[in-house]
N, C-alpha and C positions, 0 to 999 in steps of 0.2 A: 721734194722741191726741185724745180728745174735748175739747169746749170747757171753759173754766174753769167750775167748779161755781157760782160766783157769778152766772153768766148762766143758771143753770138755772131754767126755769119749773116751779115746784113743783106737781105734780098730786096730787090726793087728799090734800093736806096731809101728805105723807110724803116724807122725804129718805132715800134708800137708799144705804148705804155698804158697802164691802167692806174688810176688814182682811187684809193679808198681812204676815207678820212672820218675822223670824229665818231668813232664807234661807241665810245662811252660805255664800255662793257662792265658788267658785274660778275662776281663769282657765281651768284645765284641766278638761275635761268628765269625765275619768276619775278625777279626784281625789275621794277620799271623806273624810268626817269622821265618826269613830266608826262606821265601817262603812256609811255612807249616802253615795251619790254625790249631792251637793247640787244640782248643775245638773239632774240627771235628776228628782229628786223635785220641785223647783220647777217644772220644765216640765210634769210630770204634774198638779200642782195647777192650773196655768193651763189645761191641757186640760180638767180636770174642771169648773172654773168656767165655761168656755165651753159645755160640754155641759149644765150644770145649768140654764141659762136663767133663773135667779133674777135679777130686775132689780136693778141698782145704778147709781148716778149718778156715783160717784167711788171711787177706791181710796186707802186710807191705808196706807202702808208704814212700819211702826213700828220700824225699826232692825235692826242686825246683818245688813245686806244682804250685805256681803262678809266672807269669812273671811281672805283673803290680801291684802286692800288693793291689788288690782290694778285698773287701768283696765278690763281685759277683763271682770272679774267684774261691775262696775257696768254695763258695756255689755250684758252678757248679761241682767242683771236688766231693764234698760230695754227691750231688744228684745222680751222676752216679755211684759212688762206692757203694752206697746203693742198687743199682740194683743187686749187687752180693749177697746180703743177708747174708753176713758173717761179723764178727767183723773186723774192720780196725784200725790199729795202725800207727801213723805217727811220723816222725821226720823232722826237718827243714833242708833245704839246704841253700846255700849262697844267693839265690834270694828271700827267704821267709821273710815275716814280722811276726816274731814269736808271738807277742801279738795278732795281728789280726787273724793269722792262728789259734791260740789256741781258741780264742773266736768263730770264725766262725765254726770250725769243731766240737767243743763241742756242739754248738747249733744244729748241724745236726746229732749228735749221733756218730760221729767218735771219737774213744777212744784215750785218751792222756796218758794212762799208758806207762811207760818207762821200765818196767821189768815185765815179766810174767813167771810163772812156770807151765809147763804142761807135764805130763808123766815123762819121763826120761830127760827132757830138760828144760832149761831156756833160755829166749830170752831177751836180753838187748838192748834197743834203746838209742843211744847217740846223743847229740846235738853238732855237730862239726862246727857250724857257728861262724865265726870270723867277728865281726861287721865292716862294711866298707871295707871288702876285699872278693874277690872270693875264697881265700885260706881257709883252714880249721884249726881249733885249738880246742883241748879238754881242757876245763878249769880244774883247780885243783878239783873243785867240781864234774865234770863229771868223771874224773879219779878215784876219791875217791868212787863215787857211783858204778862204774864198779867193782872196787876192793872189795867193801863191798858185792855186790851181788854175785860175784864169790866165795867169802869166805863163805858167808852165805849158799850157795847151792853148796858146793864143791862136793856133790854126784851127781850133775846133769851135763850133757853135756851142753855146752853153744853155742848159736849162737849170736854173737855180730853184731849189725847193726848200721851203720852211713852213712853219705852222702859222705864224701870225701875219696879219695884214699889215702892209707897209704904208698904206694911205687910208684916209677915212672912207669907209664904204657907204656912209649915209645913215647909219643907225647910231644915234647919239650915245645910247647906253653902251653899245658894243665898241664904239670907237674910243672909249676910255681905256680899252685894253689892247691898244694898237702896239706895234713895234716901237719902242720908245726912242731908239736911236736910228730911226729910218733914214735920216739924212746921211749918217755914216755908211749905211748899207748902200744907198743910192750912189754915194760918192765912189765906192769901190766899183760898182757896176759901170759908172760913167767912164772909168779908166779903160774899160774893155769893151770895145764895140761889138764883139761877138756875143756878149751876154745881154740878150734882149728879151728873154722870156723867164718869168717867175711864176711858180705854181705854189699855192698855199691852201690851208684849211681854215679852221678856227671860226669862220663866219657863218657856217651852216647855210649857205646859199650859193647859187650859181652866179659867178661874176666873170666877165671877160672885158677887160678895160685896158687901154693904153694910158699910162700915167708916167710922167717924166721921161717919156720916150721908151718905156719898158712895157711889154705886153704881160699883164697880170691875169692869172686865171685862178679862180676858187671854185669849189665844188660842193654839192649838197652833202650833208652828213648821211651816214647809213641808218640814222635813227630819226631825230626830229630836226625841223628847220626853223631858222629865225626869219621872220617876215622883214623884207627889205624896207628901208626908208621909214623906220619907226623911231621916235625919240625915246620911248620907254620899251622895256623888255616885252616883246611880242612874238609869239610863236606863229608859224605858218602851217597851213593844212596840206602843203605839197608833200609828195611822197619821198621816201628815202631814195638816194641816188649815188652815182659814181661817175667818173669821167674817163673817156678814152682820149689818148693823144697820139698823133702821128707826127714824128719828127723827120722832116725831109732833108735831103742833102743840099738844098739851097738855103738852109737856115730858117725856113718857115715851119710853123706848126699848125696843123689842123686839129681841132678837138671837138668833142661832142659829149654833152652830158646826157646820161640815161637815168631814168627813174623806174621804180617798180610800177608795173602797169595797173595792178590792182592794189590800191593803197589800203591795207588792213591796219595801218599804224597811224592812228589819229591821236595826236597829243592833246593834252588838256589845255585848250586855248585860253583858259582863264588864268593860267599860271603866271606868276609875277617874277619868276626867277628860280635859280637853283644853286 
């Protein structure tokens, strides 16, 4: 794995990041979820990133790494993320087993740091897992940590990262599983004018939207996608993807979503859930 991002010598006043999310891996390579072999689709995404040659300084893995909560699934994630030869920071999704995830990824050299300062920016990674529920929740401890870091580094622009969506994305079935205490989260951000960008996963689709004065970004899954603006559970035929982000020293972020050019991963569009 590459060196810790805090040791990065920032050139051209830009920090380049890569988001990989919602891999939903199994221990068994042949196992599929909703018609997609998730190990294979994830591996193809890593292959495409390597071929793309777009620069990035670190990887943010934004949850739902495992589907079956096995040691082998987390090991598979780490073994292929290490091919990118950059530091990778993770946070949990609603499907993840946090103790197992932490143990497995640490053993493979995937970093568990939840806040990093680099150049003109700080990056804060939050745990929005609500035990026993697909919905999200930020504990008082998580909110306090966020407030503390934003206060401590008030001279730095902030990218805040979590798994769950803060606002309704327009999929009625999916918006049942939103961040339950979104108002508390937004209240912390409102105290800190340098915190204007939030990156998340969970929704298996590309989103770039300003909500409550905050720039929110979500990205495609490395396996199957949810079709936007559907009341009932509906899969999309769009290809697996990932996101690049450029953090500039004026506090702005440019980002771009990429997808596999040849979509060999067609989900079962008749699926009604999982």
